[in-house]
PQR file with spaces between the fields and no chain letter, atoms N, CA, C, O and H, PARSE charges and radii, in Angstrom:
ATOM       1  N    MET     1       0.852   -1.192    0.000 -0.4000 1.5000
ATOM       2  CA   MET     1       0.000    0.000    0.000 -0.0000 2.0000
ATOM       3  C    MET     1       0.888    1.243    0.000  0.5500 1.7000
ATOM       4  O    MET     1       1.834    1.345    0.780 -0.5500 1.4000
ATOM       5  N    ALA     2       0.574    2.163   -0.869 -0.4000 1.5000
ATOM       6  CA   ALA     2       1.366    3.387   -0.991 -0.0000 2.0000
ATOM       7  C    ALA     2       1.091    4.303    0.207  0.5500 1.7000
ATOM       8  O    ALA     2      -0.005    4.287    0.768 -0.5500 1.4000
ATOM       9  H    ALA     2      -0.195    2.079   -1.503  0.4000 1.0000
ATOM      10  N    PRO     3       2.085    5.093    0.591 -0.5600 1.5000
ATOM      11  CA   PRO     3       1.863    6.039    1.690  0.2800 2.0000
ATOM      12  C    PRO     3       0.848    7.104    1.294  0.5500 1.7000
ATOM      13  O    PRO     3       0.758    7.485    0.127 -0.5500 1.4000
ATOM      14  N    LYS     4       0.093    7.574    2.265 -0.4000 1.5000
ATOM      15  CA   LYS     4      -0.904    8.603    1.976 -0.0000 2.0000
ATOM      16  C    LYS     4      -0.208    9.932    1.724  0.5500 1.7000
ATOM      17  O    LYS     4       0.642   10.363    2.502 -0.5500 1.4000
ATOM      18  H    LYS     4       0.166    7.264    3.213  0.4000 1.0000
ATOM      19  N    THR     5      -0.581   10.569    0.629 -0.4000 1.5000
ATOM      20  CA   THR     5       0.026   11.853    0.274 -0.0000 2.0000
ATOM      21  C    THR     5      -0.978   12.995    0.338  0.5500 1.7000
ATOM      22  O    THR     5      -0.597   14.163    0.264 -0.5500 1.4000
ATOM      23  H    THR     5      -1.272   10.219   -0.003  0.4000 1.0000
ATOM      24  N    GLY     6      -2.263   12.662    0.475 -0.4000 1.5000
ATOM      25  CA   GLY     6      -3.282   13.691    0.478 -0.0000 2.0000
ATOM      26  C    GLY     6      -3.755   14.040   -0.922  0.5500 1.7000
ATOM      27  O    GLY     6      -4.534   14.977   -1.095 -0.5500 1.4000
ATOM      28  H    GLY     6      -2.572   11.713    0.534  0.4000 1.0000
ATOM      29  N    PHE     7      -3.299   13.304   -1.918 -0.4000 1.5000
ATOM      30  CA   PHE     7      -3.714   13.527   -3.297 -0.0000 2.0000
ATOM      31  C    PHE     7      -4.486   12.309   -3.773  0.5500 1.7000
ATOM      32  O    PHE     7      -4.227   11.190   -3.330 -0.5500 1.4000
ATOM      33  H    PHE     7      -2.666   12.543   -1.777  0.4000 1.0000
ATOM      34  N    ALA     8      -5.436   12.528   -4.679 -0.4000 1.5000
ATOM      35  CA   ALA     8      -6.290   11.434   -5.159 -0.0000 2.0000
ATOM      36  C    ALA     8      -5.476   10.351   -5.851  0.5500 1.7000
ATOM      37  O    ALA     8      -5.693    9.162   -5.619 -0.5500 1.4000
ATOM      38  H    ALA     8      -5.646   13.437   -5.039  0.4000 1.0000
ATOM      39  N    ASP     9      -4.553   10.756   -6.687 -0.4000 1.5000
ATOM      40  CA   ASP     9      -3.707    9.798   -7.390 -0.0000 2.0000
ATOM      41  C    ASP     9      -2.485   10.535   -7.927  0.5500 1.7000
ATOM      42  O    ASP     9      -2.319   11.732   -7.689 -0.5500 1.4000
ATOM      43  H    ASP     9      -4.377   11.722   -6.876  0.4000 1.0000
ATOM      44  N    ALA    10      -1.651    9.831   -8.635 -0.4000 1.5000
ATOM      45  CA   ALA    10      -0.417   10.432   -9.143 -0.0000 2.0000
ATOM      46  C    ALA    10      -0.706   11.594  -10.090  0.5500 1.7000
ATOM      47  O    ALA    10      -0.013   12.611  -10.054 -0.5500 1.4000
ATOM      48  H    ALA    10      -1.785    8.859   -8.828  0.4000 1.0000
ATOM      49  N    LYS    11      -1.720   11.449  -10.932 -0.4000 1.5000
ATOM      50  CA   LYS    11      -2.059   12.524  -11.873 -0.0000 2.0000
ATOM      51  C    LYS    11      -2.476   13.781  -11.120  0.5500 1.7000
ATOM      52  O    LYS    11      -2.109   14.895  -11.495 -0.5500 1.4000
ATOM      53  H    LYS    11      -2.283   10.623  -10.961  0.4000 1.0000
ATOM      54  N    ASP    12      -3.253   13.586  -10.049 -0.4000 1.5000
ATOM      55  CA   ASP    12      -3.687   14.714   -9.234 -0.0000 2.0000
ATOM      56  C    ASP    12      -2.478   15.394   -8.593  0.5500 1.7000
ATOM      57  O    ASP    12      -2.406   16.622   -8.537 -0.5500 1.4000
ATOM      58  H    ASP    12      -3.551   12.681   -9.745  0.4000 1.0000
ATOM      59  N    LEU    13      -1.541   14.599   -8.116 -0.4000 1.5000
ATOM      60  CA   LEU    13      -0.325   15.135   -7.500 -0.0000 2.0000
ATOM      61  C    LEU    13       0.444   15.986   -8.497  0.5500 1.7000
ATOM      62  O    LEU    13       0.812   17.122   -8.196 -0.5500 1.4000
ATOM      63  H    LEU    13      -1.599   13.602   -8.161  0.4000 1.0000
ATOM      64  N    VAL    14       0.689   15.440   -9.686 -0.4000 1.5000
ATOM      65  CA   VAL    14       1.462   16.170  -10.695 -0.0000 2.0000
ATOM      66  C    VAL    14       0.717   17.425  -11.127  0.5500 1.7000
ATOM      67  O    VAL    14       1.328   18.480  -11.298 -0.5500 1.4000
ATOM      68  H    VAL    14       0.390   14.517   -9.930  0.4000 1.0000
ATOM      69  N    ARG    15      -0.586   17.322  -11.304 -0.4000 1.5000
ATOM      70  CA   ARG    15      -1.394   18.484  -11.710 -0.0000 2.0000
ATOM      71  C    ARG    15      -1.305   19.574  -10.640  0.5500 1.7000
ATOM      72  O    ARG    15      -1.145   20.752  -10.959 -0.5500 1.4000
ATOM      73  H    ARG    15      -1.082   16.465  -11.165  0.4000 1.0000
ATOM      74  N    THR    16      -1.409   19.179   -9.387 -0.4000 1.5000
ATOM      75  CA   THR    16      -1.343   20.142   -8.283 -0.0000 2.0000
ATOM      76  C    THR    16       0.028   20.808   -8.239  0.5500 1.7000
ATOM      77  O    THR    16       0.124   22.022   -8.058 -0.5500 1.4000
ATOM      78  H    THR    16      -1.539   18.222   -9.128  0.4000 1.0000
ATOM      79  N    MET    17       1.090   20.017   -8.404 -0.4000 1.5000
ATOM      80  CA   MET    17       2.439   20.579   -8.380 -0.0000 2.0000
ATOM      81  C    MET    17       2.620   21.557   -9.529  0.5500 1.7000
ATOM      82  O    MET    17       3.244   22.605   -9.362 -0.5500 1.4000
ATOM      83  H    MET    17       1.012   19.031   -8.550  0.4000 1.0000
ATOM      84  N    THR    18       2.076   21.221  -10.698 -0.4000 1.5000
ATOM      85  CA   THR    18       2.200   22.098  -11.863 -0.0000 2.0000
ATOM      86  C    THR    18       1.439   23.398  -11.620  0.5500 1.7000
ATOM      87  O    THR    18       1.928   24.480  -11.946 -0.5500 1.4000
ATOM      88  H    THR    18       1.569   20.370  -10.833  0.4000 1.0000
ATOM      89  N    ASP    19       0.239   23.287  -11.045 -0.4000 1.5000
ATOM      90  CA   ASP    19      -0.576   24.472  -10.776 -0.0000 2.0000
ATOM      91  C    ASP    19       0.084   25.409   -9.773  0.5500 1.7000
ATOM      92  O    ASP    19      -0.096   26.625   -9.843 -0.5500 1.4000
ATOM      93  H    ASP    19      -0.158   22.408  -10.780  0.4000 1.0000
ATOM      94  N    ARG    20       0.840   24.850   -8.847 -0.4000 1.5000
ATOM      95  CA   ARG    20       1.394   25.649   -7.752 -0.0000 2.0000
ATOM      96  C    ARG    20       2.828   26.099   -7.984  0.5500 1.7000
ATOM      97  O    ARG    20       3.445   26.670   -7.084 -0.5500 1.4000
ATOM      98  H    ARG    20       0.985   23.862   -8.790  0.4000 1.0000
ATOM      99  N    GLN    21       3.365   25.856   -9.157 -0.4000 1.5000
ATOM     100  CA   GLN    21       4.772   26.195   -9.357 -0.0000 2.0000
ATOM     101  C    GLN    21       4.982   27.700   -9.221  0.5500 1.7000
ATOM     102  O    GLN    21       4.426   28.507   -9.966 -0.5500 1.4000
ATOM     103  H    GLN    21       2.865   25.391   -9.888  0.4000 1.0000
ATOM     104  N    THR    22       5.803   28.036   -8.243 -0.4000 1.5000
ATOM     105  CA   THR    22       6.187   29.424   -8.030 -0.0000 2.0000
ATOM     106  C    THR    22       7.667   29.408   -7.686  0.5500 1.7000
ATOM     107  O    THR    22       8.276   28.344   -7.577 -0.5500 1.4000
ATOM     108  H    THR    22       6.255   27.380   -7.638  0.4000 1.0000
ATOM     109  N    ARG    23       8.234   30.577   -7.518 -0.4000 1.5000
ATOM     110  CA   ARG    23       9.652   30.647   -7.170 -0.0000 2.0000
ATOM     111  C    ARG    23       9.850   30.852   -5.669  0.5500 1.7000
ATOM     112  O    ARG    23      10.937   31.221   -5.224 -0.5500 1.4000
ATOM     113  H    ARG    23       7.739   31.442   -7.606  0.4000 1.0000
ATOM     114  N    SER    24       8.807   30.614   -4.905 -0.4000 1.5000
ATOM     115  CA   SER    24       8.892   30.848   -3.467 -0.0000 2.0000
ATOM     116  C    SER    24       9.719   29.766   -2.777  0.5500 1.7000
ATOM     117  O    SER    24       9.798   28.638   -3.262 -0.5500 1.4000
ATOM     118  H    SER    24       7.924   30.314   -5.267  0.4000 1.0000
ATOM     119  N    PRO    25      10.336   30.111   -1.640 -0.5600 1.5000
ATOM     120  CA   PRO    25      11.079   29.115   -0.870  0.2800 2.0000
ATOM     121  C    PRO    25      10.170   27.991   -0.385  0.5500 1.7000
ATOM     122  O    PRO    25      10.605   26.846   -0.257 -0.5500 1.4000
ATOM     123  N    GLU    26       8.901   28.321   -0.113 -0.4000 1.5000
ATOM     124  CA   GLU    26       7.964   27.294    0.333 -0.0000 2.0000
ATOM     125  C    GLU    26       7.802   26.235   -0.750  0.5500 1.7000
ATOM     126  O    GLU    26       7.708   25.044   -0.454 -0.5500 1.4000
ATOM     127  H    GLU    26       8.548   29.251   -0.217  0.4000 1.0000
ATOM     128  N    PHE    27       7.769   26.675   -2.007 -0.4000 1.5000
ATOM     129  CA   PHE    27       7.624   25.703   -3.094 -0.0000 2.0000
ATOM     130  C    PHE    27       8.821   24.765   -3.135  0.5500 1.7000
ATOM     131  O    PHE    27       8.663   23.561   -3.336 -0.5500 1.4000
ATOM     132  H    PHE    27       7.845   27.643   -2.247  0.4000 1.0000
ATOM     133  N    ALA    28      10.007   25.308   -2.946 -0.4000 1.5000
ATOM     134  CA   ALA    28      11.213   24.472   -2.974 -0.0000 2.0000
ATOM     135  C    ALA    28      11.148   23.409   -1.881  0.5500 1.7000
ATOM     136  O    ALA    28      11.545   22.265   -2.102 -0.5500 1.4000
ATOM     137  H    ALA    28      10.135   26.286   -2.782  0.4000 1.0000
ATOM     138  N    ILE    29      10.649   23.783   -0.702 -0.4000 1.5000
ATOM     139  CA   ILE    29      10.536   22.837    0.408 -0.0000 2.0000
ATOM     140  C    ILE    29       9.512   21.759    0.081  0.5500 1.7000
ATOM     141  O    ILE    29       9.766   20.572    0.286 -0.5500 1.4000
ATOM     142  H    ILE    29      10.326   24.712   -0.523  0.4000 1.0000
ATOM     143  N    VAL    30       8.354   22.171   -0.428 -0.4000 1.5000
ATOM     144  CA   VAL    30       7.305   21.209   -0.780 -0.0000 2.0000
ATOM     145  C    VAL    30       7.802   20.277   -1.877  0.5500 1.7000
ATOM     146  O    VAL    30       7.569   19.070   -1.831 -0.5500 1.4000
ATOM     147  H    VAL    30       8.148   23.135   -0.595  0.4000 1.0000
ATOM     148  N    HIS    31       8.488   20.845   -2.861 -0.4000 1.5000
ATOM     149  CA   HIS    31       8.999   20.053   -3.984 -0.0000 2.0000
ATOM     150  C    HIS    31       9.946   18.974   -3.467  0.5500 1.7000
ATOM     151  O    HIS    31       9.897   17.830   -3.920 -0.5500 1.4000
ATOM     152  H    HIS    31       8.677   21.826   -2.899  0.4000 1.0000
ATOM     153  N    ARG    32      10.803   19.338   -2.524 -0.4000 1.5000
ATOM     154  CA   ARG    32      11.750   18.377   -1.955 -0.0000 2.0000
ATOM     155  C    ARG    32      11.010   17.268   -1.197  0.5500 1.7000
ATOM     156  O    ARG    32      11.356   16.091   -1.307 -0.5500 1.4000
ATOM     157  H    ARG    32      10.843   20.267   -2.157  0.4000 1.0000
ATOM     158  N    LYS    33       9.988   17.658   -0.427 -0.4000 1.5000
ATOM     159  CA   LYS    33       9.215   16.662    0.315 -0.0000 2.0000
ATOM     160  C    LYS    33       8.514   15.705   -0.637  0.5500 1.7000
ATOM     161  O    LYS    33       8.448   14.503   -0.379 -0.5500 1.4000
ATOM     162  H    LYS    33       9.707   18.614   -0.337  0.4000 1.0000
ATOM     163  N    VAL    34       7.995   16.232   -1.729 -0.4000 1.5000
ATOM     164  CA   VAL    34       7.330   15.389   -2.727 -0.0000 2.0000
ATOM     165  C    VAL    34       8.334   14.413   -3.331  0.5500 1.7000
ATOM     166  O    VAL    34       8.014   13.243   -3.538 -0.5500 1.4000
ATOM     167  H    VAL    34       8.049   17.208   -1.939  0.4000 1.0000
ATOM     168  N    GLU    35       9.544   14.888   -3.614 -0.4000 1.5000
ATOM     169  CA   GLU    35      10.574   13.997   -4.166 -0.0000 2.0000
ATOM     170  C    GLU    35      10.873   12.856   -3.187  0.5500 1.7000
ATOM     171  O    GLU    35      11.067   11.714   -3.603 -0.5500 1.4000
ATOM     172  H    GLU    35       9.804   15.839   -3.445  0.4000 1.0000
ATOM     173  N    VAL    36      10.909   13.163   -1.904 -0.4000 1.5000
ATOM     174  CA   VAL    36      11.164   12.132   -0.894 -0.0000 2.0000
ATOM     175  C    VAL    36      10.030   11.109   -0.885  0.5500 1.7000
ATOM     176  O    VAL    36      10.272    9.903   -0.850 -0.5500 1.4000
ATOM     177  H    VAL    36      10.751   14.091   -1.565  0.4000 1.0000
ATOM     178  N    VAL    37       8.789   11.602   -0.919 -0.4000 1.5000
ATOM     179  CA   VAL    37       7.629   10.693   -0.926 -0.0000 2.0000
ATOM     180  C    VAL    37       7.654    9.823   -2.175  0.5500 1.7000
ATOM     181  O    VAL    37       7.424    8.616   -2.098 -0.5500 1.4000
ATOM     182  H    VAL    37       8.592   12.583   -0.948  0.4000 1.0000
ATOM     183  N    LEU    38       7.934   10.431   -3.332 -0.4000 1.5000
ATOM     184  CA   LEU    38       7.976    9.671   -4.583 -0.0000 2.0000
ATOM     185  C    LEU    38       9.108    8.645   -4.547  0.5500 1.7000
ATOM     186  O    LEU    38       8.974    7.551   -5.094 -0.5500 1.4000
ATOM     187  H    LEU    38       8.121   11.412   -3.395  0.4000 1.0000
ATOM     188  N    GLY    39      10.201    8.995   -3.915 -0.4000 1.5000
ATOM     189  CA   GLY    39      11.307    8.056   -3.791 -0.0000 2.0000
ATOM     190  C    GLY    39      10.900    6.807   -3.028  0.5500 1.7000
ATOM     191  O    GLY    39      11.393    5.716   -3.314 -0.5500 1.4000
ATOM     192  H    GLY    39      10.309    9.884   -3.471  0.4000 1.0000
ATOM     193  N    ARG    40      10.009    6.958   -2.065 -0.4000 1.5000
ATOM     194  CA   ARG    40       9.534    5.818   -1.269 -0.0000 2.0000
ATOM     195  C    ARG    40       8.584    4.925   -2.057  0.5500 1.7000
ATOM     196  O    ARG    40       8.341    3.781   -1.672 -0.5500 1.4000
ATOM     197  H    ARG    40       9.609    7.845   -1.833  0.4000 1.0000
ATOM     198  N    LEU    41       8.047    5.444   -3.160 -0.4000 1.5000
ATOM     199  CA   LEU    41       7.103    4.663   -3.955 -0.0000 2.0000
ATOM     200  C    LEU    41       7.806    3.691   -4.896  0.5500 1.7000
ATOM     201  O    LEU    41       7.157    2.856   -5.527 -0.5500 1.4000
ATOM     202  H    LEU    41       8.244    6.373   -3.472  0.4000 1.0000
ATOM     203  N    GLY    42       9.117    3.794   -4.992 -0.4000 1.5000
ATOM     204  CA   GLY    42       9.875    2.874   -5.836 -0.0000 2.0000
ATOM     205  C    GLY    42       9.859    3.285   -7.298  0.5500 1.7000
ATOM     206  O    GLY    42       9.922    4.475   -7.609 -0.5500 1.4000
ATOM     207  H    GLY    42       9.644    4.472   -4.479  0.4000 1.0000
ATOM     208  N    PRO    43       9.776    2.310   -8.203 -0.5600 1.5000
ATOM     209  CA   PRO    43       9.864    2.597   -9.648  0.2800 2.0000
ATOM     210  C    PRO    43       8.815    3.591  -10.137  0.5500 1.7000
ATOM     211  O    PRO    43       9.109    4.444  -10.974 -0.5500 1.4000
ATOM     212  N    VAL    44       7.600    3.484   -9.622 -0.4000 1.5000
ATOM     213  CA   VAL    44       6.549    4.412  -10.033 -0.0000 2.0000
ATOM     214  C    VAL    44       6.932    5.834   -9.624  0.5500 1.7000
ATOM     215  O    VAL    44       6.775    6.775  -10.401 -0.5500 1.4000
ATOM     216  H    VAL    44       7.361    2.791   -8.942  0.4000 1.0000
ATOM     217  N    GLY    45       7.429    5.978   -8.414 -0.4000 1.5000
ATOM     218  CA   GLY    45       7.849    7.286   -7.926 -0.0000 2.0000
ATOM     219  C    GLY    45       8.985    7.853   -8.748  0.5500 1.7000
ATOM     220  O    GLY    45       9.032    9.058   -8.994 -0.5500 1.4000
ATOM     221  H    GLY    45       7.557    5.213   -7.783  0.4000 1.0000
ATOM     222  N    THR    46       9.901    7.000   -9.175 -0.4000 1.5000
ATOM     223  CA   THR    46      11.023    7.459   -9.993 -0.0000 2.0000
ATOM     224  C    THR    46      10.511    8.008  -11.318  0.5500 1.7000
ATOM     225  O    THR    46      10.995    9.033  -11.797 -0.5500 1.4000
ATOM     226  H    THR    46       9.863    6.021   -8.975  0.4000 1.0000
ATOM     227  N    ASN    47       9.538    7.332  -11.905 -0.4000 1.5000
ATOM     228  CA   ASN    47       8.950    7.802  -13.161 -0.0000 2.0000
ATOM     229  C    ASN    47       8.249    9.142  -12.966  0.5500 1.7000
ATOM     230  O    ASN    47       8.350   10.024  -13.819 -0.5500 1.4000
ATOM     231  H    ASN    47       9.144    6.499  -11.515  0.4000 1.0000
ATOM     232  N    LEU    48       7.543    9.301  -11.853 -0.4000 1.5000
ATOM     233  CA   LEU    48       6.845   10.560  -11.587 -0.0000 2.0000
ATOM     234  C    LEU    48       7.840   11.692  -11.325  0.5500 1.7000
ATOM     235  O    LEU    48       7.607   12.834  -11.719 -0.5500 1.4000
ATOM     236  H    LEU    48       7.461    8.585  -11.160  0.4000 1.0000
ATOM     237  N    LYS    49       8.952   11.365  -10.655 -0.4000 1.5000
ATOM     238  CA   LYS    49       9.966   12.375  -10.362 -0.0000 2.0000
ATOM     239  C    LYS    49      10.504   12.990  -11.651  0.5500 1.7000
ATOM     240  O    LYS    49      10.815   14.180  -11.698 -0.5500 1.4000
ATOM     241  H    LYS    49       9.141   10.437  -10.335  0.4000 1.0000
ATOM     242  N    SER    50      10.609   12.174  -12.692 -0.4000 1.5000
ATOM     243  CA   SER    50      11.134   12.678  -13.958 -0.0000 2.0000
ATOM     244  C    SER    50      10.192   13.708  -14.573  0.5500 1.7000
ATOM     245  O    SER    50      10.607   14.504  -15.415 -0.5500 1.4000
ATOM     246  H    SER    50      10.356   11.207  -12.655  0.4000 1.0000
ATOM     247  N    LEU    51       8.928   13.696  -14.157 -0.4000 1.5000
ATOM     248  CA   LEU    51       7.958   14.665  -14.684 -0.0000 2.0000
ATOM     249  C    LEU    51       8.055   16.015  -13.979  0.5500 1.7000
ATOM     250  O    LEU    51       7.607   17.029  -14.514 -0.5500 1.4000
ATOM     251  H    LEU    51       8.591   13.048  -13.474  0.4000 1.0000
ATOM     252  N    LEU    52       8.635   16.030  -12.787 -0.4000 1.5000
ATOM     253  CA   LEU    52       8.662   17.268  -11.996 -0.0000 2.0000
ATOM     254  C    LEU    52       9.759   18.206  -12.438  0.5500 1.7000
ATOM     255  O    LEU    52       9.912   19.288  -11.871 -0.5500 1.4000
ATOM     256  H    LEU    52       8.998   15.206  -12.353  0.4000 1.0000
């Protein structure tokens, strides 16, 4: 079972990240946390990371 991320699915996660892209320091922190979560998902997470 994948860890809960608060997003409906991977597409929702990527869409949300795309919608929120800003140059703020908060975005950089969130982006890093998302990379960590995706890293825990294994191969699927690696594929999603390449989209970010």
